[in-house]
N, C-alpha and C positions, 0 to 999 in steps of 0.2 A: 699435486699432495704436497705441501706443504708443513712441516711439525716444527717445534720446537722441541730439541734434543734435550735431555736430563745433563746439568751439568756433572762433569763425572765420567761421563760413557760417550763424552761428544768423542773423544780420540778414536773409543771404540767404535765406532758409528761412520763415525766419516772416514775411519781408513779405509771408507769400500769405496766413497768416491774422491779418494789420490790413490788409488791404486794407477797405473798406469797402464792403459789401454793396449794389450798386445795382441798382436795378427803374423801370423805365418805366411806371409805373400806363395812361398812356396803349395802353400794345398789349396790355392783358388783353382777353381776349375770351371764345369759348365752347369754346376748346381746351386742351387740358393735356398739361403734357411732365413723364414722371417719370423719377429715373435713378437706374443700379443700377452694381456694381463687379462688373465679371468675376472670376473664379477668377483671377486674375493677380492680383489686388491681396491675396491670401490672406495670411493673415502669413507662410507659408512663402516663399509667392515672393519677396513681400518682402526677408525675411530673406537669401533666395540673389542676389539684387541689390545687396542691400549687401554680402556678402561678396563679391563678385565685382567692384567696387570698389575694395574693400579692396587683394586680390591682385592685381588691376592697379595701386594705386600710390594710388588716390585713399581715403584713411582718414575718408570721410566718409558719412553715413548719411542717408537719404531724412526728407521728412519725414513726417508720420502726414498721413491721408488725406484727413482728413476738411479738414487743412488745405491741400490741394492748391486751384489755381486753376481753377473752373469760368467759363468765358462764353459767354453763351448773344444772340448776333448776330440781329437782327429782319430782316426784307427790306429796310427801310433802310438796313443799316448799320451801326447803333446799336447797342452793346448793350444789350438787355432786362436780362440780368443779369450781373456780375462782382461774384467774391467768393468767400471759400471754399465747397467744399465740402457742408462740412460744417452752414452757414448757407441752405444755398437751399429758396426756400420747394417745399416736396414732398408733391402737383405742384406747378410752376408753370406759370399762368394764364397763357394768350398766345392772341391773335389767329390765325385761319386765315391762313398762310402761309409762306413757308419760310426756315429757323432753320438756319445754323449753330452749331454745337456742340462745345467744346474742353473737355479736362483737363487742365490739367499741373503739374508737380510746380512748376517756378519757371516765369517769367519769362526768356526767353532770346532775345534781339533781336542782341549782337554776340558776336566769341567771348572765352573765359573759360577759368580755370582749373579744374578741377574742378567741373565746372556741367555734370550728364548734368542730359536733358530730361526726363523721361519722362510718358506721358500718351497722351492718344486725343482724334481729332476728326472730326467728320463733318457731314451736311449731312443735314439730317428736313425731310417735307413737313407741315404740318398742316393739317387738312379742317376744316371748322365742327363742334363737338360729339365730335370725334377726340380721344381719350388713348391719348398713343406714349410708349412705354417706353422709353428709351435705357440698352443695357450698354457701360460702358465699358470698354475694351482696358487693357492697359499694356505700352506696346513704348517702346523707347529711340524720339524724332524726333528729334534733332541726333547726327552723328558727334566721334568726336576720334582725337588722335595724338601720340603721343608719341613725341620722341627718345633715343633712346641713342646717346652717344659718345663710341667711340673715342679709344685715345689719338692714335692716327696722325691721325684725322680732324683733332683737338683741333692739334695740328705744324702741321698744312698752312692751318691755317685759325683761328690763334690770335689776332692781329691783329682776326679780324672777326666782324660780330653776325648770327647768325643770325633769323632767322625766319620763322613758317612764316604762307602768305598763302591769301585766299578771293579772290572776285572786286572784293567790299568793303571788305575788313579786312585787317589786318597784326598778328600779335603774335608781342611776340619774344622768343624760345626760349635763354633763358641756357643756358650750359654746365652752369649750377650745376642745370639743373630737371629733376626727374624727377616730376612731375604728367602728366597729359592737358588736352591743349589742345583744348577742344570749338569747333565751328564747326557753323552750318549747312549740312547736305550740299551736296556739290558737289564742284569738282577744287578743292582742296589742292596750295600749292608749296611747298618749304622753299627759301629764298633766301641765302644771306651775302653779308652785304654791308661793302665793306670803301675806306674811300678814297671811300666815293658812287661807288666801282664795282660794280654787283651780278652774280655767279656764280651761279646756276641750277643748283639741285646736282639737284632732281624733283619731279616730280608726280603724284599719285594721286587718282584720283575716286572721293570715299566719298561711301555712301547712309548713311540714314540706319540706328543702332545702327552701324554700323563702329566699331570701334576698332582703327585700326592703329598699333604698334607699331614702328618702325625706327628698325634697330642701323646706324650711319651709321660708316664707314668709310674711308681712304683708302690702301689695301695696294695695293702695287706689282701684287702677282702673282692676288689674292684672287680666288673666280666670284662674281657674282651670286647670294642662293639665297633662295627665297617659299615658306612654307608658311603654311599655314592652319589654326586650329581655330576651331569653332565652336560654341557653346553655345546653350540653345535660349532666350537671354534677347536676346542680342548676338553680334555677326560678333565674334570676336576674331581680328584681322588680326596676324601677324607678319613679319619682313622684314626680312633680312640685306642691307647696301647699298653693295656698292663702290663708290665715287666713284673711277671710271679705270683700268684696264683694266692700267695698268703698261707699257702699250707706245708707242711714240714714231711708229711708221707707216711707219718706214725701208726696211721690208718687206712685202709679204703677214703674211709669219709675226707681225711686230710689228703688224699692223693695229690702228688705235683703232677704240675702238667709241662707241655713238652716245652714251653716258654722257662719251665724251672730249672731245666737239667743242667744249663752253661753254669748257672752259680752251685750245682748239686753234687759236683762230680767228684768221687769219691763218698758220701753215701753210699752206705751197707742196709739193705734188707728195709727199703722203705717202698711204698706204693706207690704206683706212677699209674695218669692215666690219660689216655688220645683215642684216638680213632683209626683202626687201621685203614690204612689207605692204599699200600700199595706193599711190593716186595722188590725182590733183588737189587738188595742195596748195595751200590756202591759210593766211594767217595762224592761222586757228583751226580749221581743219575740213583732215581726209583723210578720202578717201572710202575705204572697206574692201572693200568689194567691187563686182564690175563690174554693168554695167557701165562701163569709165573714159570720159572725154572732154577728157583732156588728154593730149597727147603729149611734151610739154618736160618733164614733172619725175615725181617717186614720190617716193612716203617711206618709210626705211627704220627700222628699231628693233630694240636689241639683245634684245624679244621679241618672239617668232612669234605670240605672239597679243593685239600691242600694239591695244589701243580706245579709245587717245585720243591728240590731237594734241601732248599735251606728252610723249610714250614714242616719238616719231619724228622724225627728219632728214630737212629736203627736199633732195633730189637733184635738182639739176638735169641736162637731157640736149640737149644740146647737138643741131643737123641733122646729121644722117651715120650713120655705121656705127652707133655707141653708140646715139643714138636707134631707129634702125632695132628693134638686137637686144632694145634695154629697154622703152622703151614700151609701156605697157598696155593701149592703147587696140587693140593687134594683138597683144601675147603676154600674156593676162590669168593664160595660167597660168605666169606668172612669180611670182603670187605666192604668198610660202611657201620661195621659194625664197632661199639664204643668196648674195650680192654680196661681193666685192671691187670693189670704186673706189678709182682713183690719181686725184688731186685735189686740190683748195685746199678751206682751212678757210675760208668766210665768213659774214657777216651771211645767211641768206636767209628769207623769209617769214618774217618777223621772229626768227626763231631762227637758232642753227649751224646752218649745211647744207656743203652738200659744190657744189664747183661747177668749170668746165672740167676734166671727167672727160678724160684722156688714154688711160691701163687700164682694161679690168674682166677678172672671171671672175666666172662664173655658177657654182656650183655645183646 
């Protein structure tokens, strides 16, 4: 299968073809590994992946499968072979032992635009005299996020720099950008930075093959919406995210949502609404299922099915009637109920939370 590669990415993709294949003669023994490609690598399937990329805004082409990077790592952690798939020894003679084998369309270690990585990896064990055949599948190994900015968002953050961050890396996402930013799977956060001040917008956990497109708004009244479309190749996720409910917290009817809190730090005696989703809050974790151990806090979220710390705000439960009624150690059935609380918006366990509660109403 031969395809023309997009100009500008020739160096990236062709890099696999010019890798010098390396083998370690001292690893040779009386065992053999042979490699094949599954039906996922058929001409039809690879063309479909290419069309998916184009329809999502990444007008790029996958390299020839012979130029995919094959890596075979021996029991000592050193590569027995690393080079183009089409130049591999077939079969590959090795010593008995455990081997990590992988096939990648490109090298991918740091976030980058227009850089989906496809391939497969596994661990195999060979005995003396054994011949093992490895059939590689073709799936996307990294994940991606694309941002769409509405005029309302641009107006609100006109002088800010927007970036997408993982645990170890950050990638600036200009307002003029439209490509997919690819990361290793994990929690990705969208952050606005203005005059050295950082405003967290949202965080989402993405798995391998997830491609999330988020339309960012700062409308006063629009509600959040979320929809998912999935095909057999990758998980295409589409989300409209409205920053801010347009409420000021002055009454229960105008209660702030959890997504409002980072922009409302310092507000006193305001109403906040959210679903009770868990407890035992720390800076990095929330316990979403009973039993619970801590009576002094709980977590609320705009999403009743929240599953990550980034979606939640911590609520302080001071001793007294409020703690007695709301703590999840004694009231685990409160999980899933909608809670209105009146208090102060302050930094609490590393992010915007609610402290000093004066009133509450539990639905």
